[in-house]
N, C-alpha and C positions, 0 to 999 in steps of 0.2 A: 504494499499499499504506500503510495506516495507520501501521504502525510507522515506515517511512520518513519519513513526514510528520512524526511526533513528533520523530524525530531531527533532521530538518532544521530544525525549528522550536525547537530548544532555546534558541537565542539570539534570542528574539522581537524585540529591539530592533536587532539587527544584520543582517548579510547572510551567506548561505551561498553559495559559489560552487563548482561543479564545472566545470572547464574541460577540453575535450578537445583535446589537442595532436595534431599530426600529426608524428611523428618520422621521421627519415630511413629507419628500418626499419618504419615504420608511417605514417602521415601522416594529416592531415586539415587541409587548408589552407582558409583563410578562404572564398575565393569559389568553391566552398565544397566541400571534399572530405569531405563528410559520409557518404560511402558506407560507410567502415569505422567511423567513430566513432558513426554511427547505430545500430550494434549495441546501443549503449547508450541513445541519445537518440531512437530513432524512435518513432513513434506506438504501436507494439505493445509498448512497454516497459511492464512492470507497475508503473508509478509514477504516482500521482495528481498530475499537474502543476497541477491546478486549485488545489491548496494551496500548492505551491511553484512559482512560475513558471519555466518553462524558456525562456530567451531565447537564441535562436540568431541570431548576426549575419548569417548567410547568409540566413535568412528575412527579416530587417529589410531587407536589401539587395534581395532580390526583391520585397518589398512596395513598397519605393520605386520599382523599376523599373516594376512593373505599375501603379502609380498615377500615373506621369508626374510625380512630385514633382520639387522643385528640383535634386536631384542626379542625375535619371535619365539625362540625356545623358552625364555623366561616368561613372557607374556602368556603363552599357552597354559603353563602350569598354574599360574596365578589366576587367570580367567576361569578356568575349569573348577577351581576351588572356591570361587566367589570372593576372593580377597581383594584388597585394594593394591593397585599397581603401585610400585615404588615412586616416591617423589622425583628421583633421579630420572626414571624412564619417562614419567609423564611430562616433566619439564622439558626434557630433551625433545620429545615429539611435539609438544606445543611450541617450543622455540623455532623449530623448523617450519611449522605451519605459519607462524607469525612472520618469519622471515619471508616466506613465499607470498604471504598477503601483502607484506610492504613493497615487495619487487613488482607486484601487480598494480600498486598504486591504490590499494583498498583503504578505506578510512574507518577506523573504529572497528569494533567486533562485538559479537554476542558470544559469551563463553557458556557452554553447557557441560557440567561435569567437572569443572575446575574453578576454584580450589576445593580439595576434599579435606584438607588438613590445615591447622593453624599455621604450620610451617609453609605450606603452599601459599596461603593467604598472605603471610608476611613477605614472601618472596615476590608475589605478584604486586603487593602494595609498593615494594621498593623500586619496581621498573616501570609502572604506569599507574595512572590515576583512574580508579573505578568510580563511575557515576552512580551506579544503582545495582542492588543484588536482590533478585525476586525469590523468595522462598515459596515454592509451590507445594501445597500440602494436600495429602489425600489419605483417606482411611486405609490402614494397613491391610484390611481384608480385601479392599478393592484393588490395591497394588498388587498384592499377591496373585490375585486372579488375572490381572492384566499381564503380569509378567509370564505367568504359566501359559497364557493364551497367545503370546507372540509367535508369529510365523515369518518365515522369509521364503521368498521365491528362489528356488535353486537355479532358475535360469537367468532371470533379470535382476535379482537382488533386492527386489521390492520388499518393504516392510509392511506387515499386516497384523491384525489381532482378531482372533475368533472368539474372545471372551465377550459375553454380554452381561454387563454389570447392572443388577436391578436389586438395590438394597432398600428395604422398606424402612421408613422413619419410626423411631421408637425411643422412649425415655428422653423426649424432648430434642433428639437429633433428627435433622431432616433426612429425608430419603435421598437416594442418588441413583440416576440411571446413565450408564454409559454405553452407547451402542457399539457393536463390534465393527472393526475396520476391515471389512472383507475385501479379498482380491478380485480383480477382474476375472471373467471366465477362462482367459487363456492362462491365467497363473494358478487357478484353483487346484489343479492336479499336481502342482509342482511344489507345494508347500513344504518345507522342512522346519523343524524346531532346532533351536541352538542347544548345543550340548550342555551349556550352563544354565539353561532355563528349567531347573528343577526346584521343587519345593524346598529341598534341603539346602541348596545353594542360595536360593533367594532369601531364605530365613537367616543364613549366615551373613549375607550382605546387610540385612537389618541390624543385625548384632554389631557388625563392624561399624555400621552408620552411627549407631548410638554411642560407640566407643570414641571413634575418630573424627567423624564429620560433623555431628551435631554441634560441637563447640565452635565450629565456624560460624554458625548462625550469630552466636553471642559476640563474636569478634566484630561482624559487620553491624549488628545492632548497636553496639557501643559507639560506633562511628556515625550513627544516623543514616546508614546506607541500606538498611534492610526493609524490604517491603514484604510482608506475609500475606499470602493469598491462598484461601481454601478453595480448592477446585470443587465446583459445584456439580460437575458431570463431564460430559465429553466437550468436544470443540464447540458445537453450537451453543451450549449453555455456558462455557468457560470464557470463550474469546470476548464477547461483548462485556462481561463483567471485569475481565482483566484490563480492557481498554479504559473502563470506567475507573478502576483502581489507580490506573496510570495517568488519569485525567486526559485521556486521548479520545474519548468517544465523541465529543462535539466536533473535533477536527475530522474525525472519520466520518461523521454524517455529512459534513460539508463537502469533503472530498467525493463521497459517494454521489452527492447531489450535482456536482459539476462534472463528473466524469462522463 
């Protein structure tokens, strides 16, 4: 969306980062619980990321694995066990991606999956100025179902999700509905499940999140840069409310009217 691109580019000489945390009530762990945060970051998101690069460390890790790069063997073991990738490897991969971004003349970035630890946050703070951190929160039961429902097309590499989340409201908590993200007909027979998308591994990621990543929320909260957002459902329900939380909904309406 053009208006979002303008907002993200307001600081043409610095960086804009939106980082998706996975909290204990929600989650999104590095390697890589994007099932729920991808409500905001997936390909169907109405955001022109060709202007503001979206950099997901989970994608960087998978690219390294598929290319048999220097860290491939270490990463394979870590990913399959649901553990956090070491700071050294993540920073190395991210540095290469940012160098490539700078070489292309790209301005700013949206980080997804970094920083995961206080040390990573401190390193990032030392090299660039972060404008905003968005903490996307989702119920753990919904997150677990979304992670287990992830599917990948073995032919085109497209990401889909077969889980249909329908949680009834109770004890004062609102209900939640998240429709599945189904593949087109030509991909339906070619879906595969990632080897690390098992209940055991996902729950281990949650445990590691509580131990290592959750303190990062406090790091940015103390700096006044943390926006907490409870996901109400899938993209149709979440996107307008996120725009509202970012004070962008009026601009979006005006842009749509003039398009």
